[in-house]
KOLKE-861544 format. One record per residue (C-alpha): residue number from 1; x, y, z. Coordinates in Angstrom, 3 decimals, always signed. Layout:
NUM|X|Y|Z
...
REM end
This chain:
1|+0.123|+0.159|-0.056
2|+2.368|+2.214|-1.112
3|+1.051|+6.332|-0.634
4|+2.353|+10.034|-1.766
5|+4.929|+12.183|+0.619
6|+2.917|+15.422|+2.365
7|+6.992|+16.484|+2.936
8|+7.450|+17.429|-0.772
9|+8.043|+21.288|+0.246
10|+6.533|+24.337|-2.020
11|+7.140|+27.715|-0.805
12|+5.436|+30.975|-2.392
13|+6.705|+34.341|-1.751
14|+4.837|+36.354|+0.098
15|+3.112|+38.879|-1.995
16|-0.047|+39.982|-0.212
17|-1.291|+39.036|+3.510
18|-3.555|+36.716|+1.986
19|-0.271|+34.394|+0.704
20|+0.500|+31.123|+1.386
21|+4.816|+30.987|+2.463
22|+5.463|+27.491|+2.573
23|+2.759|+24.776|+2.348
24|+3.134|+21.565|+2.520
25|+1.649|+18.634|-0.381
26|-0.440|+16.930|+2.548
27|-0.902|+12.911|+3.052
28|-4.172|+11.592|+3.215
29|-3.156|+7.877|+4.204
30|-6.442|+6.103|+5.874
31|-6.468|+4.754|+9.169
32|-7.297|+0.813|+8.778
33|-10.390|-0.404|+10.104
34|-10.245|-0.478|+13.688
35|-10.622|-4.695|+13.568
36|-7.190|-4.989|+11.903
37|-5.449|-4.938|+15.172
38|-8.140|-7.692|+16.203
39|-7.181|-9.944|+13.391
40|-2.943|-9.471|+13.490
41|-3.553|-10.397|+17.167
42|-2.659|-6.993|+19.230
43|-5.055|-6.410|+20.916
44|-3.035|-6.474|+24.341
45|-0.925|-4.397|+22.864
46|+0.318|-1.495|+25.066
47|+2.072|+0.891|+22.908
48|+1.613|+4.626|+23.502
49|+1.917|+7.585|+21.717
50|+4.986|+8.622|+22.988
51|+6.615|+5.262|+21.756
52|+5.695|+7.037|+18.478
53|+6.650|+10.402|+18.565
54|+10.155|+11.831|+18.781
55|+11.702|+13.015|+21.831
56|+15.818|+13.721|+21.738
57|+16.487|+14.819|+24.735
58|+14.475|+12.403|+26.780
59|+15.183|+9.178|+24.233
60|+18.506|+10.110|+22.350
61|+19.438|+8.707|+19.094
62|+22.585|+8.082|+17.754
63|+21.733|+6.989|+14.317
64|+25.634|+6.884|+13.023
65|+26.699|+4.190|+16.277
66|+23.451|+2.231|+15.056
67|+24.564|+2.064|+11.286
68|+27.519|+1.384|+12.447
69|+26.101|-1.612|+13.830
70|+23.393|-3.114|+11.738
71|+22.295|-0.794|+8.693
72|+26.926|+0.025|+7.710
73|+25.467|+0.962|+3.784
74|+22.790|+3.133|+4.633
75|+25.394|+6.046|+6.199
76|+25.130|+8.061|+3.045
77|+21.259|+8.316|+4.271
78|+21.674|+9.233|+7.920
79|+21.162|+12.921|+7.363
80|+17.838|+12.060|+5.825
81|+16.395|+9.964|+8.264
82|+17.506|+11.943|+11.304
83|+16.176|+15.270|+8.691
84|+12.890|+12.890|+8.167
85|+12.232|+12.555|+12.054
86|+12.946|+15.726|+12.814
87|+10.816|+17.602|+10.449
88|+7.481|+14.700|+10.374
89|+7.588|+14.341|+14.458
90|+8.269|+10.934|+14.567
91|+10.617|+8.494|+16.027
92|+13.618|+7.483|+13.958
93|+13.115|+4.335|+15.640
94|+9.890|+3.748|+14.785
95|+10.667|+4.690|+11.070
96|+14.096|+3.003|+9.974
97|+11.745|-0.280|+11.491
98|+8.764|+0.764|+9.206
99|+10.422|+1.254|+6.674
100|+12.505|-2.326|+6.461
101|+9.636|-3.652|+7.609
102|+8.309|-2.541|+4.236
103|+11.153|-3.066|+2.209
104|+12.784|-5.678|+3.302
105|+15.256|-4.991|+0.107
106|+17.048|-2.034|+1.080
107|+18.708|-3.775|+4.464
108|+20.301|-6.003|+2.873
109|+24.244|-5.693|+2.433
110|+25.340|-3.629|-0.518
111|+26.476|-1.279|-1.177
112|+23.770|+2.197|-2.763
113|+24.759|+3.558|-5.528
114|+23.276|+6.775|-6.521
115|+19.639|+5.539|-7.686
116|+19.027|+3.546|-4.436
117|+20.472|+5.741|-2.490
118|+17.813|+8.101|-3.730
119|+15.485|+5.679|-3.359
120|+16.219|+4.868|-0.188
121|+16.262|+8.996|+1.058
122|+12.309|+8.857|-1.071
123|+11.203|+6.094|+0.861
124|+12.481|+7.662|+3.964
125|+10.707|+10.491|+3.784
126|+6.930|+8.673|+2.331
127|+7.305|+6.641|+5.500
128|+7.610|+9.642|+7.696
129|+4.892|+11.366|+6.064
130|+2.559|+8.470|+6.285
131|+3.157|+7.839|+10.106
132|+2.916|+11.650|+10.309
133|-0.461|+11.686|+8.611
134|-1.992|+9.171|+10.901
135|-0.888|+9.968|+14.131
136|-1.489|+13.614|+13.459
137|-3.901|+14.016|+11.013
138|-6.693|+11.455|+11.754
139|-9.373|+10.813|+14.584
140|-8.129|+8.261|+17.195
141|-11.069|+5.248|+16.585
142|-9.591|+3.715|+19.554
143|-7.807|+3.677|+22.568
144|-4.890|+2.002|+20.918
145|-4.488|+5.055|+18.174
146|-0.213|+4.401|+18.935
147|-0.852|+0.611|+17.460
148|-3.340|+1.206|+15.224
149|-1.188|+4.232|+13.376
150|+2.033|+1.303|+12.868
151|-1.010|-1.892|+11.610
152|-1.753|+0.974|+9.383
153|+1.432|+2.346|+8.150
154|+2.356|-1.595|+6.856
155|+1.739|-2.682|+3.482
156|+0.400|-5.341|+4.933
157|-0.368|-5.342|+8.061
158|+0.782|-9.719|+8.677
159|+3.575|-7.354|+9.116
160|+3.089|-6.948|+12.375
161|+5.035|-9.057|+13.938
162|+7.689|-9.086|+12.208
163|+8.083|-5.226|+12.484
164|+8.099|-5.885|+16.964
165|+10.605|-8.319|+16.582
166|+13.019|-6.592|+14.126
167|+12.504|-3.440|+16.450
168|+12.862|-5.136|+20.178
169|+16.171|-6.493|+18.058
170|+17.646|-3.167|+16.960
171|+15.849|-1.371|+19.806
172|+14.642|-3.078|+22.473
173|+16.969|-1.968|+24.535
174|+16.970|+1.450|+24.611
175|+13.475|+1.974|+24.077
176|+11.237|+0.016|+24.871
177|+7.735|-0.581|+23.590
178|+4.464|+0.525|+25.686
179|+6.244|+2.262|+28.784
180|+4.552|+4.723|+30.817
181|+4.348|+8.413|+30.077
182|+5.795|+10.008|+32.546
183|+3.751|+12.239|+34.454
184|+4.031|+16.300|+32.718
185|+3.431|+19.993|+34.003
186|+0.609|+21.881|+32.312
187|+0.980|+22.604|+29.061
188|+0.321|+26.612|+30.127
189|+3.719|+28.083|+28.549
190|+5.328|+29.780|+31.896
191|+4.989|+33.621|+31.583
192|+7.883|+35.234|+29.402
193|+8.935|+31.165|+29.038
194|+9.534|+31.684|+25.387
195|+10.394|+34.833|+22.836
196|+10.134|+34.917|+18.799
197|+12.695|+33.071|+17.042
198|+15.076|+36.459|+16.350
199|+17.341|+38.630|+17.903
200|+15.961|+40.865|+20.703
201|+14.988|+44.465|+19.806
202|+14.381|+43.714|+15.614
203|+10.878|+43.577|+13.678
204|+10.360|+40.794|+11.457
205|+6.958|+39.553|+9.593
206|+5.326|+36.205|+10.425
207|+2.399|+34.673|+8.530
208|-0.438|+32.458|+9.180
209|+0.185|+29.656|+11.900
210|-0.229|+26.039|+10.262
211|+0.011|+22.712|+11.077
212|+3.866|+21.012|+10.593
213|+2.770|+19.163|+7.540
214|+0.970|+22.736|+5.826
215|-1.995|+21.166|+6.357
216|-4.407|+19.833|+8.665
217|-4.058|+20.567|+12.656
218|-2.644|+21.245|+15.022
219|-1.591|+24.468|+13.791
220|+1.864|+23.785|+15.126
221|+3.564|+25.821|+13.461
222|+4.315|+29.752|+11.533
223|+6.949|+30.911|+9.436
224|+8.952|+34.051|+10.160
225|+11.715|+36.133|+7.843
226|+12.442|+40.003|+7.933
227|+11.361|+41.299|+4.758
228|+10.487|+37.737|+3.121
229|+13.245|+38.236|+0.003
230|+13.757|+36.562|-3.424
231|+16.924|+33.191|-3.237
232|+20.187|+34.668|-3.265
233|+19.288|+38.126|-0.829
234|+20.228|+38.966|+2.392
235|+18.738|+36.830|+5.566
236|+19.325|+36.888|+9.063
237|+20.084|+35.379|+12.536
238|+17.625|+33.031|+13.735
239|+17.518|+32.617|+18.263
240|+16.377|+30.017|+20.419
241|+13.340|+30.995|+21.185
242|+14.257|+29.466|+24.587
243|+16.418|+27.937|+26.778
244|+16.973|+24.799|+25.708
245|+19.435|+21.526|+24.839
246|+20.119|+21.780|+21.712
247|+19.512|+18.845|+18.623
248|+20.814|+19.235|+14.456
249|+18.949|+17.161|+12.892
250|+20.113|+17.804|+9.790
251|+22.716|+21.181|+7.469
252|+18.959|+22.502|+7.830
253|+16.975|+21.755|+10.878
254|+17.492|+22.631|+14.473
255|+15.626|+21.973|+17.779
256|+15.436|+22.860|+21.156
257|+14.333|+21.437|+24.046
258|+13.853|+22.092|+28.154
259|+13.375|+20.197|+30.558
260|+10.416|+21.090|+31.174
261|+9.144|+18.574|+27.966
262|+8.913|+22.098|+26.083
263|+10.426|+22.334|+22.819
264|+10.766|+23.963|+18.786
265|+11.645|+23.877|+15.937
266|+14.223|+25.078|+13.491
267|+14.249|+24.758|+9.351
268|+15.522|+26.104|+6.544
269|+18.029|+27.115|+8.562
270|+21.896|+28.000|+7.023
271|+25.556|+28.232|+9.069
272|+23.646|+26.386|+12.115
273|+26.604|+27.369|+15.040
274|+25.234|+25.165|+17.840
275|+26.155|+21.484|+18.444
276|+24.596|+18.375|+19.365
277|+23.779|+18.188|+23.207
278|+24.810|+22.105|+23.757
279|+22.688|+24.283|+26.355
280|+21.626|+27.245|+24.920
281|+20.104|+30.230|+26.613
282|+16.943|+32.394|+24.738
283|+18.061|+35.188|+22.299
284|+21.349|+32.983|+21.683
285|+21.906|+32.796|+17.676
286|+22.223|+29.496|+16.819
287|+22.567|+30.248|+13.098
288|+20.885|+32.680|+9.860
289|+17.588|+31.087|+7.589
290|+19.236|+30.088|+4.595
291|+19.285|+32.453|+1.586
292|+20.240|+29.791|-0.783
293|+17.714|+27.443|-2.140
294|+20.018|+24.549|-2.171
295|+20.314|+25.282|+1.154
296|+17.134|+25.830|+2.685
297|+16.009|+22.135|+1.320
298|+19.122|+20.028|+2.692
299|+17.374|+17.074|+2.086
300|+15.268|+18.559|-1.191
301|+12.163|+19.707|-1.999
302|+10.925|+23.400|-3.403
303|+10.979|+26.325|-2.261
304|+10.116|+29.792|-3.729
305|+11.394|+32.190|-1.159
306|+14.073|+32.137|+2.223
307|+12.193|+32.485|+6.044
308|+12.346|+29.737|+9.350
309|+9.802|+27.504|+10.048
310|+9.626|+28.170|+13.520
311|+7.498|+24.682|+15.122
312|+5.841|+24.646|+18.711
313|+6.347|+20.743|+20.790
314|+5.325|+19.125|+23.709
315|+6.885|+16.189|+24.625
316|+7.722|+15.065|+21.349
317|+4.335|+15.911|+19.931
318|+3.657|+18.911|+17.632
319|+0.782|+20.714|+19.218
320|-0.420|+23.889|+18.568
321|+0.229|+27.911|+18.644
322|-3.509|+28.471|+19.906
323|-3.328|+31.013|+23.126
324|+0.974|+30.845|+23.193
325|+3.027|+33.715|+23.952
326|+6.113|+34.051|+22.265
327|+6.840|+37.953|+23.838
328|+4.402|+38.997|+24.472
329|+2.373|+38.800|+21.696
330|-0.288|+36.059|+22.024
331|-1.516|+34.140|+19.129
332|-4.579|+33.533|+17.465
333|-4.228|+31.015|+15.142
334|-7.346|+31.271|+13.197
335|-9.740|+28.089|+11.370
336|-7.184|+26.547|+9.280
337|-3.825|+26.561|+7.617
338|-2.837|+30.307|+7.150
339|-5.742|+31.953|+7.478
340|-5.155|+34.796|+7.602
341|-7.982|+37.290|+7.817
342|-7.868|+39.136|+10.777
343|-11.116|+38.467|+12.461
344|-9.989|+34.791|+12.442
345|-6.621|+35.144|+13.282
346|-3.967|+37.511|+14.594
347|-2.003|+38.353|+17.816
348|-2.412|+40.519|+21.095
349|+0.411|+42.130|+22.813
350|-0.650|+40.818|+26.475
351|+0.413|+44.150|+28.271
352|-1.572|+46.641|+25.846
353|-4.540|+44.638|+24.750
354|-3.629|+45.349|+21.240
355|-4.116|+43.966|+18.476
356|-1.588|+43.656|+15.331
357|-2.402|+41.156|+12.032
358|-0.199|+38.305|+10.718
359|+1.632|+39.514|+7.930
360|+2.493|+42.677|+9.971
361|+6.173|+43.957|+11.920
362|+6.130|+42.773|+14.367
363|+9.084|+43.148|+17.547
364|+10.362|+41.339|+19.683
365|+11.031|+43.511|+23.571
REM end
């Protein structure tokens, strides 16, 4: 059961408040009937969504070490695996196991030629897209949503036992499935915890909040740029929106995670000047947003202009920006991705109560 990728990127330069800056093609994978779980005998499995989502601080993954031991011929695509895990929000262990279960030939120990490498990169993108679409874009019909997602992502549901055996052999010791999720604090962001992802004292222009995939929900992401330039023009410094530990996902993508569970993703980056596991304070420069198309799209896709794709996560799950505050501005996300109608989507100054429409220049105090 093949599915089309939803993380193939097509960005449009903003020429009006209604224009979109970042459109992702949605993967419309559907959950299989709930009875499929019974048919493959996993009704008693205690899988949780925490098993599926990527939490690099809580459950770090050294992909280079894993590939050297298990899939050495995959080393040329190690960045692609981590990149799409970050962009889709799916744990790389889940991605790798699902990919190999669906395409066993990829596990054969042969040197990859360029065509095979590209096929594997595309398969990684497609598989992460499918898993993310099922996890975020489908209404959970049962309490076994995590297991339902995994079975629905397999080309053949009967391969569930193969998937489970392979996962346990590779990853059961470092991240066992079905562990009880630790109690976490309230989803409310602490006051003054987060700022906008550029230097304090400067003003940039945000577009409409949207899903990390560009369609569906939650509206967890927003694109920002100083002046929405064309390729090759000047771009500016991206800074950490909050304190936390760094995970460099690829040459163009970074995550910062705080121990309270909140995290932010920074995509289309260039000149990343932070390293894995480095602690950064709020407002620390982590790089710039890329001026060149090939740099901004380091793992493929298409885009027509430089910008930063900024996303909010809680305990590894992309989380709505609704009523969240970045600095003094509280976000009203609107009705759907890229809703730029100021009657439905806007920013409110929490100190003055003043309302600002999207696509207006805002300051980062």
